[in-house]
PASETOR-427932 format. One line per 3 residues: their letters; for each residue x, y, z of N, C-alpha, C, O, CB. Coordinates in steps of 0.2 Angstrom, whole numbers, plus 2048, in hexadecimal, padded with zeros to 3 digits. Glycine has a CB too. Layout:
N
A	X/Y/Z/X/Y/Z/X/Y/Z/X/Y/Z/X/Y/Z ~ ...
***
This chain:
131
MSD	791/84D/839/796/848/83A/797/846/841/799/84B/845/79D/84A/836 ~ 796/840/843/797/83E/84A/79E/83E/84C/7A3/83E/848/794/837/84B ~ 79F/83E/852/7A6/83E/855/7A9/837/853/7AF/837/852/7A6/83F/85D
ETT	7A5/832/853/7A8/82B/851/7AB/82C/84A/7B0/829/849/7A3/826/852 ~ 7A7/82F/845/7A9/82F/83E/7AF/834/83E/7B4/832/83A/7A4/832/83A ~ 7AF/839/842/7B5/83E/842/7BB/83A/844/7C1/83B/841/7B4/844/846
DRW	7BB/836/84A/7C0/833/84C/7C3/82D/847/7C9/82D/847/7BE/82F/853 ~ 7BE/82A/844/7C0/825/83F/7C4/828/839/7C9/826/837/7BA/821/83C ~ 7C2/82E/837/7C5/832/831/7CC/834/834/7D1/833/830/7C1/838/82F
ERG	7CC/837/83A/7D3/839/83C/7D8/833/83D/7DE/833/83B/7D2/83D/843 ~ 7D5/82D/840/7D9/827/840/7DB/825/839/7E1/823/838/7D6/822/844 ~ 7D7/825/834/7D8/823/82E/7DD/827/82A/7E2/825/827/7D2/823/829
AAK	7DD/82E/82B/7E2/833/829/7E9/831/82B/7EE/831/828/7E0/83A/82A ~ 7E9/830/832/7F0/82E/835/7F2/827/832/7F8/826/831/7EF/82E/83C ~ 7EE/822/832/7F0/81C/830/7F2/81C/828/7F7/818/827/7EA/817/831
INE	7EE/81F/824/7F0/81F/81D/7F7/822/81C/7FB/820/818/7EB/823/819 ~ 7F9/827/820/800/82A/820/805/825/822/80A/824/820/800/830/824 ~ 803/821/828/808/81C/82A/808/816/825/80E/814/824/805/819/831
VYA	803/814/823/803/80E/81E/807/810/818/80B/80B/815/7FC/80C/81C ~ 806/816/815/809/817/80F/80F/81C/80F/812/81E/80B/804/81B/80A ~ 812/81C/815/818/81F/817/818/826/814/81E/829/811/81E/81B/814
GNV	813/82A/814/812/831/811/812/831/80A/812/836/807/818/834/814 ~ 811/82B/806/811/82B/7FF/80A/82D/7FD/809/82E/7F7/813/825/7FC ~ 805/82C/801/7FE/82E/7FF/7FC/833/804/7FC/832/80A/7FA/827/7FF
FPI	7F9/838/802/7F6/83D/807/7EF/83E/807/7EC/83E/802/7F9/844/805 ~ 7EC/83E/80D/7E5/83E/80D/7E2/845/80B/7E5/84A/80C/7E2/83D/815 ~ 7DD/845/807/7DA/84B/804/7D6/84E/80A/7D3/84A/80E/7D6/84A/7FD
PRG	7D4/854/809/7D0/857/80F/7C9/854/810/7C6/852/80B/7CF/85F/80D ~ 7C7/853/816/7C1/850/817/7BB/854/814/7BB/85A/813/7C0/850/81F ~ 7B7/850/811/7B1/853/80E/7B2/855/806/7AD/856/803/7AF/859/811
TMP	7B8/854/804/7BA/855/7FD/7B6/850/7F8/7B3/852/7F3/7C1/855/7FB ~ 7B7/84A/7FA/7B4/844/7F6/7B1/83F/7FB/7B4/83C/7FF/7B9/841/7F2 ~ 7AA/83E/7FB/7A7/83A/800/7AA/833/7FF/7AB/830/805/7A0/83A/7FF
FYD	7AB/830/7F9/7AE/82A/7F9/7B5/829/7FD/7B6/824/800/7B0/828/7F1 ~ 7B9/82E/7FC/7BF/82E/800/7BE/82E/807/7C2/82B/80B/7C4/834/7FD ~ 7BA/832/809/7B8/833/811/7B6/82C/813/7B9/82A/819/7B3/838/812
VML	7B2/828/810/7B0/822/812/7B5/81D/812/7B6/819/816/7AA/81F/80D ~ 7B9/81D/80D/7BF/819/80C/7C4/81A/812/7C6/815/815/7C3/81A/805 ~ 7C5/820/813/7CA/822/819/7C7/81F/81F/7CB/81D/824/7CB/829/819
ETI	7C1/820/821/7BE/81E/827/7BE/817/828/7BF/814/82D/7B7/821/828 ~ 7BC/813/822/7BB/80C/823/7C1/808/822/7C3/804/826/7B6/80A/81E ~ 7C5/809/81D/7CB/805/81B/7D1/807/820/7D4/803/823/7CD/806/814
FGT	7D2/80D/821/7D8/80F/825/7D6/811/82C/7DA/810/830/7DB/815/821 ~ 7D0/814/82D/7CE/816/834/7CC/810/838/7CB/810/83E/7C9/81B/834 ~ 7CA/80A/834/7C7/805/838/7CC/7FE/836/7CF/7FC/83B/7C0/803/836
IWD	7CC/7FC/830/7CF/7F6/82E/7D6/7F6/82F/7D9/7F2/833/7CD/7F4/827 ~ 7DA/7FA/82C/7E1/7FB/82D/7E3/7FC/834/7E9/7FB/836/7E4/800/828 ~ 7DF/7FF/838/7E0/801/83F/7DF/7FC/844/7E1/7FC/84A/7DC/807/841
RPE	7DD/7F6/842/7DC/7F0/846/7E3/7ED/848/7E7/7ED/844/7D7/7EB/843 ~ 7E3/7EB/84F/7EA/7E9/851/7EB/7E2/850/7F1/7DF/851/7EA/7EA/859 ~ 7E7/7DE/84D/7E8/7D6/84C/7ED/7D5/847/7F1/7D0/848/7E2/7D3/84A
LPI	7EE/7D9/842/7F4/7D8/83D/7F8/7DE/83C/7F5/7E4/83C/7F1/7D6/836 ~ 7FF/7DD/83C/803/7E3/83B/802/7E6/834/7FF/7E2/82F/80A/7E2/83C ~ 804/7EC/832/804/7EF/82C/807/7EA/827/804/7EA/821/807/7F6/82C
RDR	80D/7E8/828/810/7E3/823/80C/7DE/821/80B/7DC/81B/817/7E1/826 ~ 809/7DA/825/804/7D4/824/7FE/7D7/820/7FC/7D4/81B/802/7D1/82A ~ 7FB/7DC/822/7F6/7DF/81E/7F8/7E1/817/7F4/7E0/812/7F3/7E5/821
RLL	7FE/7E4/816/800/7E6/810/801/7E0/80B/800/7E0/805/807/7EA/810 ~ 804/7DA/80E/805/7D4/80A/7FE/7D2/807/7FE/7D0/801/809/7CF/80E ~ 7F9/7D2/80B/7F3/7D0/809/7F0/7D4/804/7ED/7D2/7FF/7EE/7D0/80F
VLG	7F1/7DB/805/7EF/7E0/800/7F3/7DF/7F9/7F0/7DF/7F4/7F0/7E7/802 ~ 7F9/7DE/7F9/7FD/7DD/7F3/7FA/7D7/7EF/7FA/7D7/7E9/804/7DC/7F5 ~ 7F9/7D1/7F3/7F6/7CB/7F0/7EF/7CD/7EC/7EE/7CB/7E7/7F5/7C6/7F5
AIA	7EB/7D1/7F0/7E4/7D2/7ED/7E5/7D7/7E7/7E2/7D6/7E2/7E0/7D6/7F2 ~ 7EA/7DC/7E7/7EB/7E0/7E2/7EE/7DD/7DC/7EC/7DE/7D6/7F0/7E6/7E4 ~ 7F2/7D8/7DD/7F5/7D4/7D7/7F0/7D0/7D4/7F0/7D0/7CE/7FB/7D0/7DA
AFG	7EB/7CD/7D8/7E6/7C9/7D5/7E1/7CD/7D1/7DF/7CB/7CC/7E2/7C5/7DB ~ 7E0/7D3/7D3/7DC/7D8/7CF/7DF/7DB/7C9/7DC/7DE/7C5/7D9/7DD/7D3 ~ 7E6/7DB/7C9/7EA/7DE/7C4/7EB/7E5/7C4/7EC/7E8/7BF/7E7/7DC/7BD
STE	7EB/7E8/7CA/7EB/7F0/7CA/7F2/7F2/7CC/7F5/7F2/7D1/7E7/7F2/7D0 ~ 7F6/7F3/7C6/7FD/7F5/7C7/7FE/7FB/7CA/803/7FC/7CE/801/7F4/7C0 ~ 7FA/800/7C9/7FB/807/7CC/7FA/806/7D4/7FE/809/7D7/7F6/80C/7C9
TWK	7F5/803/7D6/7F5/802/7DD/7FA/7FE/7E0/7FD/7FF/7E6/7EE/7FE/7DF ~ 7FD/7F9/7DC/802/7F5/7DE/809/7F9/7DF/80C/7F8/7E4/804/7EF/7D9 ~ 80A/7FE/7DB/80F/802/7DC/80F/806/7E2/814/807/7E5/810/807/7D6
VQA	809/809/7E4/809/80D/7EA/80A/808/7F0/80E/80A/7F5/802/810/7EB ~ 807/802/7F0/808/7FE/7F6/810/7FB/7F6/813/7FB/7FB/804/7F7/7F5 ~ 813/7FA/7F0/81A/7F7/7F0/81E/7FD/7F2/823/7FB/7F6/81B/7F5/7E9
RSA	81D/803/7F0/822/808/7F2/821/809/7FA/826/80A/7FD/820/80F/7EE ~ 81B/809/7FC/81A/80A/803/81D/804/808/820/806/80D/813/80B/805 ~ 81D/7FE/805/820/7F8/808/828/7F9/809/82B/7F8/80E/81E/7F2/805
LDR	82B/7FC/803/832/7FD/803/834/803/808/838/802/80C/834/7FE/7FC ~ 830/808/807/831/80E/80C/831/80D/813/835/80F/817/82D/814/80A ~ 82C/808/815/82B/807/81C/830/801/81E/82F/800/824/824/805/81D
GEL	833/7FE/81A/838/7F9/81C/834/7F2/81D/837/7EE/820/83C/7FB/822 ~ 82E/7F2/81A/82A/7EB/81B/82D/7E6/817/82C/7E0/818/823/7ED/81A ~ 82F/7E8/811/831/7E3/80C/838/7E6/809/839/7EC/808/82C/7E2/806
TPD	83C/7E2/807/842/7E3/804/841/7E3/7FC/83C/7E0/7FA/849/7DF/805 ~ 845/7E6/7F8/844/7E5/7F1/843/7DE/7EF/83F/7DC/7EB/849/7E8/7ED ~ 848/7D9/7F1/847/7D2/7F0/841/7CF/7F2/83E/7CB/7EF/84D/7CF/7F2
QLR	83F/7D1/7F8/838/7CE/7FA/832/7D0/7F6/82E/7CC/7F5/837/7D0/802 ~ 833/7D6/7F4/82D/7D9/7EF/82D/7D5/7E9/828/7D3/7E6/82E/7E0/7EE ~ 833/7D4/7E6/834/7CF/7E0/831/7C8/7E2/82E/7C5/7DD/83B/7CF/7DE
ECL	833/7C6/7E7/830/7BF/7E9/829/7BF/7EA/826/7BA/7E8/834/7BD/7F0 ~ 826/7C4/7EC/81E/7C4/7EC/81C/7C3/7E5/817/7BF/7E5/81C/7CB/7EE ~ 81F/7C6/7E0/81C/7C4/7D9/81D/7BD/7D7/818/7BA/7D4/820/7C9/7D4
IQL	822/7BA/7D9/823/7B3/7D8/81E/7AF/7DB/81B/7AA/7D9/82B/7B1/7DA ~ 81D/7B0/7E2/818/7AD/7E6/811/7AD/7E3/80D/7A9/7E3/818/7AF/7ED ~ 80F/7B3/7E1/809/7B5/7DE/807/7B2/7D7/802/7B0/7D6/808/7BC/7DE
APY	80C/7B1/7D3/80B/7AF/7CC/807/7A9/7CB/802/7A9/7C7/812/7AE/7C9 ~ 808/7A3/7CF/804/79D/7CE/7FD/79E/7D0/7F9/79B/7CE/807/797/7D1 ~ 7FC/7A3/7D5/7F5/7A4/7D7/7F1/7A9/7D4/7EB/7A9/7D3/7F6/7A6/7DF
AGY	7F5/7AE/7D2/7F1/7B4/7CE/7F2/7B4/7C7/7EF/7B8/7C3/7F4/7BB/7D1 ~ 7F6/7AF/7C4/7F7/7AE/7BD/7FE/7B2/7BB/7FF/7B7/7BC/7F1/7B1/7B9 ~ 802/7AE/7B7/808/7B0/7B5/807/7B6/7B0/80B/7BB/7B1/80B/7AB/7B1
PNI	802/7B6/7AB/801/7BC/7A7/800/7C2/7AB/802/7C8/7AA/7FC/7BB/7A2 ~ 7FB/7C2/7B0/7F9/7C7/7B4/7FF/7CA/7B8/800/7D0/7B8/7F4/7C5/7B9 ~ 803/7C6/7BC/809/7C8/7C0/80E/7CA/7BB/812/7CF/7BE/80B/7C2/7C4
ADF	80F/7C8/7B5/814/7CB/7B1/814/7D2/7B0/818/7D6/7AF/814/7C7/7AA ~ 80D/7D4/7B0/80C/7DC/7AF/80F/7E0/7B5/80F/7E6/7B5/805/7DD/7AF ~ 810/7DC/7BB/813/7E0/7C1/81A/7E0/7C1/81D/7E4/7C5/810/7DC/7C7
TIP	81E/7DC/7BD/825/7DC/7BE/828/7E3/7BC/82D/7E5/7C0/828/7D7/7B9 ~ 827/7E6/7B6/82A/7EC/7B5/828/7F2/7BA/82D/7F5/7BC/828/7EE/7AE ~ 822/7F3/7BC/820/7F8/7C1/824/7F6/7C7/826/7FB/7CB/819/7F8/7C2
TEE	825/7F0/7C9/828/7EE/7CF/830/7F0/7CF/832/7F3/7D3/828/7E7/7D1 ~ 833/7EF/7C9/83A/7F1/7C8/83B/7F8/7C8/840/7FB/7CB/83D/7ED/7C2 ~ 836/7FC/7C5/836/803/7C5/836/806/7CC/83A/80A/7CE/831/806/7C1
IIA	831/803/7D0/831/805/7D7/837/804/7DB/839/808/7DF/82B/802/7DB ~ 83A/7FE/7DA/840/7FC/7DE/846/801/7DB/84A/803/7E0/842/7F5/7DC ~ 846/802/7D5/84C/807/7D3/84B/80D/7D6/850/810/7D8/84C/807/7CB
TFE	845/810/7D6/844/817/7D9/845/816/7E1/849/81B/7E3/83C/819/7D8 ~ 843/811/7E4/845/810/7EB/84C/810/7EC/84F/813/7F1/841/80A/7EE ~ 850/80C/7E8/857/80B/7E9/85B/812/7E8/860/813/7EB/85A/805/7E5
AAQ	858/815/7E3/85C/81C/7E1/85B/821/7E7/85F/824/7E9/859/81F/7DB ~ 855/821/7EA/853/825/7F0/858/823/7F6/85A/827/7F9/84C/825/7F2 ~ 859/81C/7F7/85D/81A/7FC/864/81C/7FB/868/81E/800/85D/812/7FD
EDE	867/81C/7F5/86D/81E/7F3/86E/826/7F4/873/828/7F7/86F/81C/7EC ~ 869/82A/7F3/869/831/7F4/86A/832/7FB/86D/837/7FD/863/834/7F1 ~ 866/82E/7FF/866/82F/807/86D/82E/809/86F/831/80E/861/82B/80A
DT	871/829/806/877/827/809/87D/82C/807/882/82B/80A/879/820/806 ~ 87B/830/802/881/835/800/880/83B/803/884/840/802/881/836/7F9
***
């Protein structure tokens, strides 16, 4: 493995932790080749570029995820956006309203309950921190 690949993997491991606020943990290098490539390219290169802040990248990803209909991935992104303070619960709900005419009402309707569950979990954790 070249030094450049090692550097990208290490940058990717640090970036995935930053992007997902510790909600997703990198698995050990070499465990799954697919994961290594994903970490090096998506997080060690693309998410690490300075032209867009994480919040803007996240909004783009949320739109793509919604268009594809991947509620499980949406939940990870939504929770991380809340945890990092990139979006408020109301802004996350507004994302669904904005996406509905573009990604389809039936498709986006599938995201409403998972979104409310994520918001409820987030708000409960916030209340626990306040007590």
